[in-house]
C-alpha positions, 0 to 999 in steps of 0.5 A, a space after each residue: 284411433 291411430 294403429 301405430 302400435 301395430 306397425 312393428 308386428 306388420 313389419 315381420 313376415 308370416 305366417 303368424 300364430 295369434 293367441 288371445 287368452 284369459 290370464 286372470 288369477 282368480 283368488 278363489 281357485 286353488 291353483 290359478 296358474 294351473 287354470 291358465 296352463 289348462 286354457 293354453 293347452 286347449 289353444 295349443 291343440 287348436 294351433 297345431 290343428 291349423 298347421 302351426 309349426 312347432 317353433 311358433 307353438 313353443 314361442 307362444 308357450 314360453 310367453 302365455 301366463 307370464 303376466 303374473 304381476 298383473 292383478 285383477 281380471 285381464 288377458 294376454 294377446 300373443 303373436 309369434 312368427 317363425 319361432 319368435 315372439 312378434 308382439 305381446 300385449 296385456 289386455 285390460 279385460 279377458 277376451 270374450 273367449 279364448 282363441 288361437 289362429 295360425 295364418 298368413 296375417 295376424 288376427 289383430 282386431 280383438 286387440 284393437 277393440 280392447 284398445 278402444 276407446 283410447 281416451 287420454 286422461 289424467 286421474 288425480 286423487 287428493 288424500 286428506 282427512 284433517 281439519 279444513 284449515 291451512 293452520 292444521 297439522 298433517 299432510 295432503 297426499 297427491 296421487 296422479 296418473 296420466 294414461 289412455 283408458 282402458 290400457 292403464 288398467 294393466 299398463 300403468 301410466 306415468 305416476 305422481 305421488 307426493 305428500 305436502 304439509 297442510 300449512 304449505 298446501 295453498 302455495 304448493 298446490 300451484 306447483 303441483 298444478 303446473 307439474 300436472 299440466 306437463 304430464 297432461 300436455 305430453 298425452 294431449 289429455 282430454 279429461 282430468 278426473 279429480 277425487 278426494 277431500 272436497 276442501 283440499 281438491 278445491 284448492 288444487 283445482 283453483 290453482 290449476 292452469 286455466 286450460 287444464 281447469 276447464 277439463 276437470 270432472 270431479 267424482 265422489 269417492 274414489 275406492 281403494 286403488 289396487 296396486 298395479 291397476 289404474 288409479 280411480 279405476 272404478 270411477 273411470 269405468 263408470 265415467 268412460 262407459 260408452 264414450 268415444 275419444 274426442 279425436 274419434 268423435 271429431 272424425 265421426 262428425 266429419 264422416 257424417 258431414 261428408 255423407 250428408 252432402 255426398 262428399 268425401 265418404 264411402 261405405 260398404 265393403 267393395 267401395 272400402 276395398 277400392 279406397 284402400 287399394 288407392 290409399 285414399 282412406 283417412 279413417 275407417 269406421 267399423 262395427 265390431 262383428 267377430 262372427 262376421 262371415 265376410 272374407 277378402 283376398 290378400 297379397 303380401 303387401 298391405 294395399 293388396 286386397 280384393 273381393 275376389 282371388 282373380 282380381 289379385 291374380 290379374 295384377 300379377 300377384 302370385 302369393 294370395 290367401 283368403 282371410 277374414 275381412 276385418 283382419 285384411 282391413 286392419 293390415 291395410 289401415 296400418 300399411 297406409 297409416 289410416 285410422 280405425 274407429 270401432 263405432 257402436 251401431 247406435 252411433 253409426 250403422 254403415 252398409 256391411 258394417 264399414 264406412 270410410 272418411 276419404 282423404 279427398 274426393 275424386 272430382 271425376 267421380 264425385 268420390 
């Protein structure tokens, strides 16, 4: 997964307030907005106890709960610095628990995890309930959405919504297919999920460009699409559960191949830190352990991280602080434009939960 969406955040200077909050409006509650405000007050107290300045707290307060137009279960990630909003991101699922942190670095790992697996896809729903003949009356309606799963749950992708007379469907399906191909190319789609009437969708699939037709997966049923949520959301949930994006899978396969021949790879926290210091990391594989006690020392720049405070001091770095290891690693990856793959332990369990695919192996050391 590329982390370029975090670059604007790291271009700003800290300290940062980082807040993760469940902002779902449960219809069963008498006053759902009051419930959100109550959850925020608890986090506000936590920020103040960690030394957050009044301006940063006020900036968060003016943002949390602003997603009243987002239906269903979801959350918000809010980052502020020096009294200004630094980044706001809608979460496709409520955070595992509401949290607030004030410190030198933003706490971005929970946000990164919610962006995974980041599968680029195209969802198509072909609506038709009439007679299966091109001389029938009525219309075929096409709904389509291109986006990255699971973010389209709360941030809709590009949508297409057209109605075509049944008599014109056989001819128009080819034009629709070419339009869909254009949307698919823009996001380098890896899966095309098609639902709806078997006859009408069959005509569309047969007229898709060959490359796109080879990526089609058909699903039975569709369910009602809730306004503001992803098209075919429930079908996509089942289809993509436990799945990695093809790009991430290719990087994982490359890591496993390098490890098998003791090539351009490393694992464990100390070797990973060393590789990041030298800008050698192509991709980092991380088991998500929010409860991990591992810590690192960091300086003002992304590549300034170490296992011990004295190492940074020895380089003449004066401004140092101790941070969660995953927080420090995330900043270093963004700063060096390396990729991060949050990988399930059943797929890979590297030493200390972290492994690295190197950009190149050092001939002198073999790494």
